[in-house]
C-alpha positions as CSV (number, residue, x, y, z in Angstrom):
1,M,-2.0,-39.8,-17.0
2,S,-1.2,-37.2,-14.4
3,A,-3.8,-35.7,-12.1
4,A,-5.8,-32.9,-13.5
5,S,-4.0,-29.6,-13.3
6,S,-5.2,-26.9,-11.0
7,P,-7.5,-24.3,-12.5
8,D,-6.1,-21.0,-13.7
9,P,-5.8,-18.7,-10.7
10,D,-6.9,-15.8,-12.9
11,P,-9.0,-17.1,-15.7
12,K,-10.0,-14.8,-18.5
13,P,-13.6,-13.7,-17.9
14,S,-16.3,-14.7,-20.4
15,Q,-18.3,-12.0,-22.2
16,H,-21.3,-13.0,-20.1
17,S,-19.5,-12.6,-16.8
18,S,-17.9,-9.4,-17.9
19,L,-21.4,-8.0,-18.7
20,R,-22.7,-9.1,-15.3
21,A,-19.8,-7.4,-13.6
22,F,-20.3,-4.2,-15.7
23,L,-24.0,-4.1,-14.8
24,R,-23.1,-4.6,-11.1
25,G,-20.8,-1.6,-11.3
26,L,-23.6,0.4,-12.8
27,R,-25.9,-0.5,-10.0
28,A,-23.2,0.3,-7.4
29,A,-22.8,3.8,-9.0
30,W,-26.5,4.5,-9.0
31,R,-26.8,3.5,-5.3
32,S,-23.8,5.7,-4.4
33,V,-24.4,9.1,-2.9
34,F,-21.8,10.4,-5.4
35,A,-24.2,10.0,-8.3
36,Y,-26.5,12.6,-6.7
37,V,-23.6,14.8,-5.6
38,L,-22.2,14.8,-9.2
39,F,-25.6,15.6,-10.6
40,G,-25.9,18.7,-8.3
41,T,-22.3,19.7,-9.0
42,Y,-22.6,19.5,-12.8
43,I,-25.8,21.5,-12.8
44,G,-23.6,24.3,-11.6
45,I,-20.9,23.6,-14.2
46,G,-23.5,23.4,-17.0
47,A,-24.9,26.8,-16.0
48,L,-21.4,28.2,-15.9
49,A,-20.6,27.0,-19.4
50,H,-23.8,28.6,-20.7
51,D,-22.9,31.9,-19.0
52,F,-19.5,31.9,-20.6
53,G,-21.0,31.3,-24.0
54,F,-20.0,27.6,-24.6
55,S,-22.3,25.2,-26.4
56,L,-23.9,22.2,-24.9
57,P,-22.0,19.7,-27.1
58,W,-18.8,21.3,-26.1
59,M,-19.8,21.0,-22.4
60,V,-20.7,17.3,-22.8
61,L,-17.4,16.6,-24.7
62,S,-15.4,18.3,-22.0
63,T,-17.0,16.1,-19.4
64,V,-16.3,12.9,-21.3
65,L,-12.7,13.8,-22.1
66,I,-11.6,15.6,-18.9
67,W,-14.0,14.1,-16.3
68,A,-12.8,16.4,-13.5
69,A,-15.0,19.2,-12.2
70,P,-12.2,21.5,-11.0
71,A,-10.3,21.2,-14.3
72,Q,-13.5,21.9,-16.3
73,V,-14.3,25.0,-14.2
74,L,-10.7,26.1,-14.8
75,L,-11.0,25.5,-18.5
76,I,-14.4,27.3,-18.8
77,S,-13.2,30.3,-16.9
78,I,-9.9,30.9,-18.6
79,L,-10.5,29.7,-22.2
80,G,-10.5,32.7,-24.4
81,K,-8.5,34.8,-21.8
82,A,-5.2,32.9,-22.1
83,S,-3.2,31.2,-24.8
84,L,-4.0,27.6,-25.8
85,L,-0.7,26.5,-24.3
86,E,-1.4,28.2,-21.0
87,V,-4.9,26.6,-20.8
88,T,-3.4,23.2,-21.6
89,V,-0.8,23.4,-18.9
90,A,-3.3,24.7,-16.3
91,V,-5.8,21.9,-17.0
92,A,-3.0,19.3,-17.1
93,L,-1.5,20.4,-13.7
94,S,-5.0,20.5,-12.2
95,S,-5.5,16.8,-13.2
96,L,-2.1,15.6,-12.0
97,R,-3.8,14.8,-8.7
98,F,-5.3,11.7,-10.3
99,T,-1.9,10.1,-11.0
100,P,-1.5,8.7,-7.4
101,M,-5.1,7.4,-7.6
102,V,-4.5,5.6,-10.9
103,V,-1.2,4.1,-9.5
104,A,-3.1,2.9,-6.4
105,V,-6.1,1.3,-8.2
106,L,-4.5,-0.3,-11.2
107,P,-2.8,-3.1,-9.2
108,M,-6.2,-4.0,-7.8
109,L,-7.5,-4.4,-11.3
110,K,-4.7,-6.2,-13.0
111,G,-4.6,-10.0,-13.3
112,A,-2.4,-12.6,-14.9
113,T,-4.1,-12.2,-18.3
114,T,-4.6,-8.4,-18.2
115,R,-3.1,-6.5,-21.1
116,P,-2.2,-2.8,-21.0
117,R,-5.0,-1.9,-23.4
118,H,-7.5,-3.3,-20.9
119,L,-6.5,-0.6,-18.4
120,I,-6.8,2.4,-20.7
121,L,-10.6,2.9,-20.0
122,P,-10.3,2.3,-16.2
123,A,-7.4,4.8,-16.0
124,H,-9.5,7.4,-17.9
125,L,-12.6,6.9,-15.8
126,T,-10.6,7.3,-12.6
127,A,-12.0,10.4,-10.9
128,I,-12.1,11.0,-7.1
129,S,-15.7,9.6,-6.8
130,V,-14.9,6.5,-8.9
131,W,-11.7,6.0,-7.0
132,V,-13.2,6.2,-3.6
133,E,-16.0,3.8,-4.4
134,G,-13.6,1.5,-6.3
135,M,-11.1,1.2,-3.5
136,R,-14.0,0.4,-1.1
137,L,-15.8,-2.2,-3.3
138,L,-13.0,-3.8,-5.5
139,P,-11.5,-6.0,-2.7
140,T,-14.8,-7.7,-2.2
141,L,-14.9,-8.9,-5.9
142,P,-13.2,-11.7,-7.7
143,R,-10.2,-10.3,-9.6
144,E,-11.4,-11.5,-13.1
145,G,-14.4,-9.3,-12.9
146,R,-12.9,-6.1,-11.4
147,I,-12.1,-4.3,-14.7
148,A,-15.6,-4.7,-16.0
149,F,-17.0,-3.7,-12.6
150,Y,-14.8,-0.6,-12.4
151,N,-15.8,0.4,-16.0
152,G,-19.4,0.1,-15.0
153,L,-18.9,2.1,-11.9
154,G,-17.1,4.8,-13.9
155,V,-19.8,4.9,-16.6
156,G,-22.5,4.9,-14.0
157,L,-21.0,8.0,-12.3
158,I,-20.1,10.0,-15.4
159,S,-23.7,9.5,-16.8
160,P,-25.4,11.7,-14.2
161,A,-22.7,14.3,-14.7
162,I,-23.4,14.4,-18.4
163,A,-27.2,14.6,-17.9
164,A,-26.8,17.3,-15.2
165,S,-24.6,19.4,-17.6
166,A,-27.5,19.6,-20.0
167,V,-30.0,20.4,-17.2
168,G,-27.8,23.1,-15.8
169,F,-27.1,24.5,-19.3
170,Y,-30.8,24.9,-20.1
171,M,-31.6,26.1,-16.6
172,A,-28.8,28.7,-16.6
173,A,-31.2,31.7,-16.8
174,K,-33.2,30.3,-13.8
175,V,-30.3,29.2,-11.6
176,P,-28.9,32.1,-9.4
177,T,-25.2,32.6,-9.7
178,L,-24.6,32.1,-6.0
179,F,-26.6,28.9,-6.0
180,A,-24.7,27.5,-9.0
181,A,-21.4,28.3,-7.3
182,G,-22.5,26.6,-4.1
183,L,-23.3,23.4,-6.0
184,L,-19.7,23.2,-7.0
185,F,-18.8,22.6,-3.3
186,L,-20.9,19.5,-3.1
187,T,-18.2,17.3,-4.6
188,P,-15.3,18.3,-2.3
189,L,-17.6,18.1,0.7
190,S,-18.8,14.6,-0.2
191,M,-15.2,13.5,-0.9
192,L,-14.1,14.7,2.6
193,L,-16.9,12.8,4.3
194,S,-16.3,9.6,2.3
195,I,-12.6,9.6,2.9
196,T,-13.2,10.2,6.6
197,R,-15.5,7.2,6.6
198,N,-13.1,5.0,4.8
199,S,-10.0,6.0,6.9
200,R,-9.3,3.0,9.1
201,L,-5.5,3.0,9.5
202,L,-3.5,5.4,11.5
203,L,-1.7,6.3,8.2
204,D,-5.0,7.4,6.6
205,R,-6.3,9.3,9.6
206,L,-3.1,11.1,10.3
207,A,-2.8,12.2,6.7
208,L,-6.4,13.4,6.7
209,V,-6.0,15.4,10.0
210,L,-2.7,16.9,8.9
211,G,-4.1,17.9,5.6
212,L,-7.0,19.7,7.2
213,V,-4.7,21.6,9.5
214,I,-1.8,22.3,7.1
215,G,-4.0,23.2,4.1
216,P,-5.5,26.4,5.4
217,L,-2.2,27.5,6.8
218,I,-0.4,27.1,3.5
219,A,-3.3,28.8,1.6
220,A,-3.0,31.8,4.0
221,T,0.6,32.3,3.1
222,H,-0.3,32.6,-0.7
223,V,2.8,30.6,-1.7
224,G,0.9,29.1,-4.6
225,L,0.3,25.4,-5.4
226,D,-1.1,25.1,-1.8
227,L,-2.9,21.9,-2.5
228,M,0.3,20.2,-3.8
229,W,2.3,21.3,-0.9
230,T,-0.4,20.2,1.6
231,G,-0.5,16.8,0.1
232,M,3.3,16.4,0.0
233,I,3.8,17.6,3.6
234,A,0.8,15.8,5.2
235,G,1.2,12.6,3.2
236,T,5.0,12.4,3.8
237,T,4.7,13.1,7.5
238,A,2.0,10.5,7.9
239,Y,4.0,7.9,6.0
240,V,7.1,8.6,8.1
241,V,5.2,8.3,11.4
242,H,3.6,5.0,10.1
243,R,7.0,3.5,9.2
244,L,8.5,4.5,12.5
245,R,5.6,3.0,14.4
246,E,6.0,-0.2,12.4
247,A,9.7,-0.3,13.1
248,A,9.3,0.3,16.8
249,P,9.7,-2.9,18.9
């Protein structure tokens, strides 16, 4: 009889190991600064929803289904003032920024036995906070447990957002408008600091610096879609410089 075959390089995880990976993802989320940042941010969004006359169940459902603070603020502020088609297009365009993140993280989650349906929940849970933490932590984990871990991370970060929505909704009368608006800036500020911390390659650092310089310049010109143009120009320039540097002898 021939020698024992080598083990499957990507074995299908057992239910027990998947649960352990999921719980590990929850713990990572609760230890992340993003959990507290999201809590503060969604207090402001919950108060905003209350002021615009939306119900708490509607606010919670929008968090679960959209899971993007800027898109939710956009939805709350223009719903009722524009047609349903216009609202849909605006929210969809606002969420297009997640597409490169999903494209980047899915190859880190997929294994030999991964089926497309296993990636639906991770793709939906991908927000900036989940993506930043996932890209940092996933390489340290065995591939067979990454999907469960990422799901736990996503659930662990969306949970404080849902809880804070309720807190902000019921505190709306006691939260000053300026303070609630200020809370919305916690998320982009924390993302900037986290991305700066995680930028180790020249490609990452150059894209970050170019984005910080080009973004305000494009916004000042009022050309529209300034965030998209900033990403395209800064990202493409950084990529070209990176390739030229690699090709240099």
